[in-house]
C-alpha positions, 0 to 999 in steps of 0.5 A: 596708728593705734591697733584695734587690739590696743583700743580693746585692752584700754576699754576693758581696763576702764570697765574694771576700774569702774566696777571696783569703785574708789577705795575707802579713805580711812580703812585699808582692807588687806585681804590676800584671798580677795586680791587673788580672787580679783586677780583671777577674775582680771586674768580671765577677763584679760584672756577673754579680751585677748581672744576677742582681740585675736578674733577681731584681728583675724577678721581684719586680716581676712578683710584686708586680704580680700581687699588686696585681692580685689585691688590686684584684680583691679590692677590687672584689669587696668593693666589690660586696659592700658595694654589695649590703649598702648597700640592706639596711643603709639599709632597716634604718637607716630602720626603726630611725629610724622605730621609736619611741624607748622613752624617748619612749613614756611622754611621748606622748599616749594613742592616740585611740579610734576611734568606732564607725561609725554605721550608716545609718538604716533605710529607712523602711517604705512608707506605707499608702494612706490619708487623713490629712485628710478633713473629715467635713462640707463646705459646698456651694460651698466647696473641701475640702482632702484629703490622704493617704499612699501607698506608690508615691512619684511615682505618681498619686492620683485623688481623687473626691467621690461622692454617690449615683450622681453623680461631683460632683468629681474631681482628680489629683496625684502622691505626693511623695518622703515618700509624701504627697499633697494636693489641693484639691477644689471642691464643687458646689451640686448634692447634699447629704446623704450623700457619699463621698470616694474616693481611687484609686491603681492597684489601691488605693482608700480611701473616707471618708464625708462630709456635704454641707451646704446652702449659705446662698445657692444660685445657683438659689434651689432647696432640697430639705428632706426630713424623712422618712425619717430618716437611718440608720433602717431600710428593709424590702425588700418594704415601704413606705418613706415620704417627706415634706418641702418643696421651694422653687422645684422645677425643672419643678414635680416631685419624684422620690423613689427608693431606691438600693442598691449603694453608692447607685448603683443605683435599685431603686424610684422615684416622681414627684410633681407640685407647684405653688407656690414652697414646697410641703409634700408626702408620698409613699411607694414599695414597695421590691422584695423580697429586695434583696441589700444591707444598706445603701441610700439614699433620694433626693429630687430636683428637676431633671435630672442629665443637664442639669446643673441639679438639686438632690438630697438623699441619705439613708443607711439600713439595709436588712433583709428583710421576714422578718428579725428586725430588721423584726419589729414595726417600726411607722412613721407616714408623716405629716410628723413635724415639722408640728403637727396642727390642733385641730378638723381631720380628718387622714389618718393613715398608716404601716407595721407589719411582721411583726405577730402579728395583721394590724391595729393599735390607735391611742390618742391621748393629750393631756398635762396636762389633756387626756384620752384623746381617740381610740381606734381600729383599722385593718387592715394589708395584706400590704406592712405599709401601714395608714391611717385618718381621724381627727378631732381635737377642738377646743380640744386643744393642746400636745404629744400622744402617739400609741401604736400597738400590736398583739397581746396579752400577751407577743407585744404590740408597740407604738411611741410618737410625739410629735405637736404640736397647735395651736389 
């Protein structure tokens, strides 16, 4: 591109040529002074033109500098705008990179199905306070394993062996983390018959009945064998209660018979019998107090002294009714030892009780079996307590099993009871 200065010089030259006009064709004027003057004028005009050109170039350069500065400012602003847009563009590029390619979705495996969270197992309900292992019978001198459950994990459980008014054994343990407990309970030789296993924890109590059996070998060599009253027969408040049995090596040569109420802890009637010999058969009876406020009780046969720690005792559980109760009506018993046969040709003292009779006396008919005819018919009075007794002679030559029938009243009001009695020659 031609510069601005070139165009100025070209214009000046054209102006000079136009002012001079065309030279005459016929005459050439040679005037040196004129040429010099013209040369000087041209030089002056050229200098002026050069000055104008220089000023124009300076102006152009100044304008170009201003334009360059403006472009630089715009360039800076555009760089700033570009810098501001870069993070957003980078984020958009990253999102585009992370976005799944639609063409690849078809080849990807199906998404895994999340399994439902399994809820935690429910908190188990507290276990009841009860026995899970309690033997129905224990032999004296052995160790019983007793187990159970309780709601108070870590709490204490006390297990007791009780018979009558006596605490025979006791031990304690703790409830484990599963709500279970277990103890080993040594059983002494002192008591046999009816007992109770009792577990206690705080205000809770669990009770199980247990039968205490006589050991084959007793350290003291003492045995108590009661044959009357029978377990779970009926005792009548205000009436006689008959006892019978044998004792071997009786301590202090005595036997004490008693009746107890209030879970067999309270003695309400008792009698002491003095014996002799190593093995002694004995009979006894006591009159129970009237109006005993209980429906269960225990008969006790004891030799020795529990306070000294040396004793043997048999405890017999019984039902208890009042003298006027319907359950006691017509109740007839024989007080003689039922397991011992009578001797033929002997005289015996026969006794017993009869409660709530239509008439205050009884008839006794003793019948032999087989070829033995009826050999005894007699009667006797019954006192206010229901007690009766009579002497009877047994014929000689009578033997075998016999039947005794005791009756009272006549017709629809008649009551009777039968007893099987062995007779030996």
